[in-house]
Every structure is written in structure tokens, then in C-alpha cells.
N, C-alpha and C positions, 0 to 999 in steps of 0.2 A: 336548492341548487347545489350540486356537487362539483366543486372546483378542483381541477387537477393540480397537484402540488408543483411548485416551481423549483426546478433543479438547476443549479449553476455550478459549473466546475471551472476552475482557473488556477494558473500558476501564480504563486505569491513569493515575494522576497521579504515581506514584512507582515507582522500580525499586530493589530491594535490590541490593547488590553482585553477588551470584550471578546475579540476573536480568539485570542490565546486561551481565555477561559472556556470558550465554547469547544475549542479543539481538545483541550484537556478533558472536558466532560464527555465528549463524544468518544474519545479513545478509552477513557475509564470505563464507559458502558460496554464498549466492544470487548475490552479485556475481561471484564466481569462475566461477559457472555461466552468467554472461551475463545476469543478471536485469535490468539496465538501468533502474534507478530513479535515475539521475543519475551514479553512479560507474561507472568502467570497471574500476578496481582499488580494492580496499578501502583506506581510509586506515589509518595506524598506529593502534594500540589507544587511545592517549591521545586522539587527535583524534576517533576514532569514539565514545568514551565522552562526550566533550564535545558531539558532535552530538546524541546521544540525550538527554543531560541538558538540552540547549537545547530540544529538542522539548517536553519536559515543562513548561517554563516559558513557552512562547509561548501566550498565551491563545487565539489563533485555531487552534491545532492540538490535535486530540483523538487520542491514541494508543491503538490497540487492539493487543493482543498475542494471539498464539495459542500455546497449549501443547499438545504431544503427549506424553502420559504424564508430565505434570508438568514438562516442559522447554520453554522458549520456543523456538519454531521458526519464527515468522513475525510479521508486523505489517501494519498499514495505518494511515494517518493520514487523518483527515477535516479538511480545512482550510477554515475560514470566511473570508470576505473581511474585510479590515481595515475598521474603522469608517468611514474616509474613502471607501471604495468603495461609496457609497450606491446607485448604480445597479446594482450587482452583488450586493446583499444577498439576492437570491432564490436564489442558487446557491452551491454549495460545490464543493470539489475533492477528489479522491482522490490521495494521494501515498504513496510508499514502501510499496507493496503487494508483499509477497513471502512466500514460504515456502522454508525451507532445503531443498536437494535431498534430504536424508535423510528429510524429513518429508512429501514430496509423495505424492499419490495417496490421501489419506485424507479429502479434502474441506475441509481447513483454509482454503484460499484463498477458497472460496465462503463459508464461515462468517464469515471476517473481513469480507468485503464485505457480507454480510447484516447484521452488527452495525453497520457504518458506515451502511448504508441506514436502519436503525431510528433511529439517533441523528439522522441528517439529517432524517428525517420529524418526529421529536419537536421538533427545533429550528425547524421550519417552512420548511425549504428546499423549493423547487419543482423544482430540477434539480441533478443531480450531474454534474460534468465530470471527465474524466481524459484522459491521453495515454499512449501506450505505443509502444515501439519495434516496428517491423515484424518483428523477429527473435523476438518473444515469442509464438509460435504458441499455446501453452496459455493465456496471458493473453487474447489476442484472442478465442479461443473461449469462455473463461469470461465475459468482459464481454458478449459478444453473447448468450450463454445467459441472462444476468441482465437482458436487455432494453436494454442500451446500444446506441445507434445511432451508427455511424461517420458523422461529418459532414464529414470532410476528412482529407487525407493531405499531410504536408509531406515532400517527397523529401529534404530536407536537415535533418532533425530532430536528428540526433546524428552526431558524428564518433567512430567507434570503430576503433581500429587503423589510422588514416589513411584510412578509407573512410566516405563518407556513408551513413547508415542512415535510412530513411524512418520517420516516426512517424505513428501513427493518432490522431485526436482523436475522442473519444466524449462523448456526454451521455446522461443518462437522466432522463426526467420522473418526478417523485415525486407529481404530482397528476393528476387526471383531465382537466385542461384541455388 
């Protein structure tokens, strides 16, 4: 009997020690696979744990985690503009969107993005912005399938292994205007 994997996506304000470890491991695997959400090499465990704990206490960041059969395997952050960014209050950003290599192919990346979209709409945002490395073919296809529009490409977006990598900038309208 072939059971379909169970995917669960939710917003969290806290992580138990086991969950923090799973999130670090999942992110570490994604980074090693070239995920490109800022790191080229995963930081040491203490620094990684500090990063995730920091995410949880920053009011402008909303962390969503994805679990596959009960184990954290991915995340996405919805980032609201700081209060002093009054002219940008209409938009939010997607950050640190990934799924561990062992958990790919089950729709978790899409479900994480859909959860972020729902939260952004509830918060009254009119647009979501994101950027992604040119090397992330699956992510580029996913974002476009979700209605994101590429508005620009920076040919010197990231420096990876001594080579410049282009980055694509996307946005998605959340209202009918």
C-alpha cells in the first residue's frame, strides 16, 4: 500500500528544540543543494539556531514552516515593511523560501507560498515582492505559476563560488487594481 505523504503548513511564533533542529537541518540541506536564500554555505549550528530564534522575535517577520509526515522540511517568511517605511506599507516581501531536497516533489513549496499569500491578504497588503537567483529553475517556475511577474533582472545579483549570478525580481498583485 502506497500512502500519500502528509503535508502540514502553518505559521509559528515558537519552535521547540526538536523543531529548531529539524528546521536547521532542512535549511542546511537546501543550502547545500544551492537553494540560494542568502547563504552559500550553511552557518555552524549555533549561529543557525540564533538566526531562526531571531526570526521569531522580529515583529515584521512571519515564519511559516512546512512539515512532511511530521518533520519540518521547509519554510517561508513574510516580511512586512518597518513602520518608518510609510510609502512601502502597501507591500510585503517573501524571504527564505525553501524545501529540503528530501521533501521536494510533494507540493510543499506551493503550500508554503499559498499560506503566505493568505496572510498577506488578511494583513491588507496589495503586493508581494520577491527575488530569486537565476539558478533556481524550479522556484522561477513555481513563482510564475502562482502569478508572479518578473519585472527585472540584475546580472550581478549574487556572488557564488567567485562567479556573478543573475537574480530575478518578481511581484504579485493581491488586489484587482
